[in-house]
C-alpha angles and dihedrals in degrees: 000000000000089000090051093054094045097051097068090046090054092047092049090049092050091046092050091048092049093045094049091048090051092049090049091049093051100035118148114262097238095185128046116241121228109281088251103226120188109261092232094058111113091205114025126187113272121201101235136189120207120186104025130158127210135172088305095072114084095224098046125105097033087313089298102101090150133046118198090343094309130103115273096257095189093056091044090052088052088053095048094043092052090055089053098043093048092043096236111179103192135024132189107196115206111193128192120256093238091076103017098058093056102053133063109271096242091058090062088070107088096227121171129189096265094052128104114232121229113215134192121182092348092307129110108242102164148344140236118219120197112211124217092261090053096259115141127219121195117204131192127174138227141142139274119198126113087336128022118236107197120201103005119184095198143349112296120249108263118257115250108282095008134097124229096268092052090046091053090052096045118119103201142106087250093056090045088056091051088055093050092049086055090058102264138126114234116236133184106234118195094013089183090069108112088222087067092075120180091243091055093047090051088054094047093045093202122207089221142019130195108248088181134018125185096212093051089050092051096050092042093236088147090071106041093168093055099028102127099040090048093047092052091049090051093049090051090050091048091054093056090055093048093053103035121081087193090072126072105239095215087061093064080097088075091055094067105017115126131159117253102238093180094054092044091051094051090047092055092045092053093044090062087066109026141013106265127170119227116218139173115239114217092194091185120170103157088231109104115067111019094173114120122235125211094271090063098251122110117247095254100033117151087241093058095041091053091047095059103065144333143171117267110214128192104225137121115281113270091011125196117248095257094048092049091048092048092053090052093044091052091049095245088152144081136203111244125192097204098187081084094049141270112298098220112176096025112140134172117199144150127217135195139155087280094058141264133312130187141211110313093020125123129218130186114241093209091055091064089068092203097313112133121261113209120197117206131192117185128207121246117264094240126039135143105190138052110289131194126200116210131189118205136186127210114248142166088272098044121268125353121207109244103170141356135197132187122210096346142070116283125234126180133172110224116230101180141024120266145107111294126189136172133229130197117209127189138191097212100218089152089069095059091100088057095047102051109179094011100089091143088068089064093090133125113283135165116277100174136016109194121201117246133273103221119221102188132182 
């Protein structure tokens, strides 16, 4: 009798030990590791955030960016800690005009005592923060209003007849020029906004455009005809992640993620006429969903928002502001959705008898003199789920699919000039253990958007 009562106890104990070991072995990687570039690389990948808000945006930090006239230090610490925990290398802050236009420009850079100041022409333009593990984060500032000015060195000169706040909020080629004169690249934020018409964008000739924006995704602006129904569905999905310990909280991103077809279409249309870099806008404010999930983080924490995706930029470590902006301007970057993993080893190149070019480069069609140009996209070194490589060409309707490859590198001989970019798509079957009961979320989704290789006449 004693033996009969002990046996189930032994079995249960063994089962629990095995289960806990299995869970430990397959635990979600809460924090991103450094990208892990090879030391010999002259220009490694830098994990980069474009379109970020700190305590110098009026609606950040649950709309309380200040306390008693001073920066909200607790919120700022959340922001800085997130950058360190997720091993972000480079940040381009983009603050709103309501706060930015009324303070000296240097005060918009969240500098703390331990930071190293970055100076150009005697003016502070950024800061470098060293994390407790030795990782270094470089930050520059800018603005996000009707247009986005990335990497400003000073306030722009006001437009004729307008004050500084109105200039920051102006959506015109003239305002764009003022931002450029103040050192910035001009980006189209919220490309899905109907006010960002293709005609206006052609006149502005932006250096960058948001191919994806987190805030637009959350409020379902990307599907105006189905906005309210989609938003309700996303809210219900989010609630299930908040309440269930069987679901990995960070993967709440998969419950509401959708591509932004309007932004992608405008990017392709512009790319038929000009070189323009596609970026993902994090647009984090830590002000939308303060509810805590079972991992202790709030739904919209800076840490979680940073964990979901970023832009990988090819630039020297701890780059100067001009060097970092030049890498972005030239399209030496790609959008990476890192809830699927880090795509180490992915490359996008083109080769001809004249040599090799890489993502963001430009080659003259006439210079090929009839010799073939072969575009190649390689698979990442580490992957756990089915991956598809896609090659797309910019067109008057957005991006046309040119070639596709499953489970192997892609090669394609180009037969006409144009702007060509690659995408990696994944069906994340390796995430099943973290999405128990949510099998319908295990579906193909974009992993990487490369920037184009331009084959121009």
